[in-house]
Steps between C-alpha positions, in 0.01 A plus 500: 500500500482294178301232687239766588477618139460143379227435755316821400526411128361153574207643698431754219491235236277285716258788552489568125427135427215495750344821356545424130360160383637543145850565625473206740405262213792624296749462783363193684308336217146365499357163585519246226231244402693174453215253476144535380238292310680180590840588350821673577603812306847391384591854393431647841682215673810583293459868571470438872801262485309230689443129423176313519645299790557813708147617419368164612696532822309823563169333412566215744597745769204741460214292358602174666445305176690382193175452296500783245131418418413665834699815419352801321800733474861518621675833533853614577462808719731803498686351792570176309252303709273248325130546572220268391128543453287181515198421291162528671 
């Protein structure tokens, strides 16, 4: 019985997070801009509890490069995944 109650509470919270973006940002967080204009934002790296080396691992994995001159922005998404946008 308690398992069912827990499952229903989980579903209810999930539904609320889908319907209310403000609540979702408060609970799950928002994406964080870690790199822009050719430099890392040290304050946000500390806030995200991530090192430059872990960010670079994500860059190598998603952008297939280590050359930051080719990178426009690097984000840490809500899920913790690193995403990269390349320069045109």
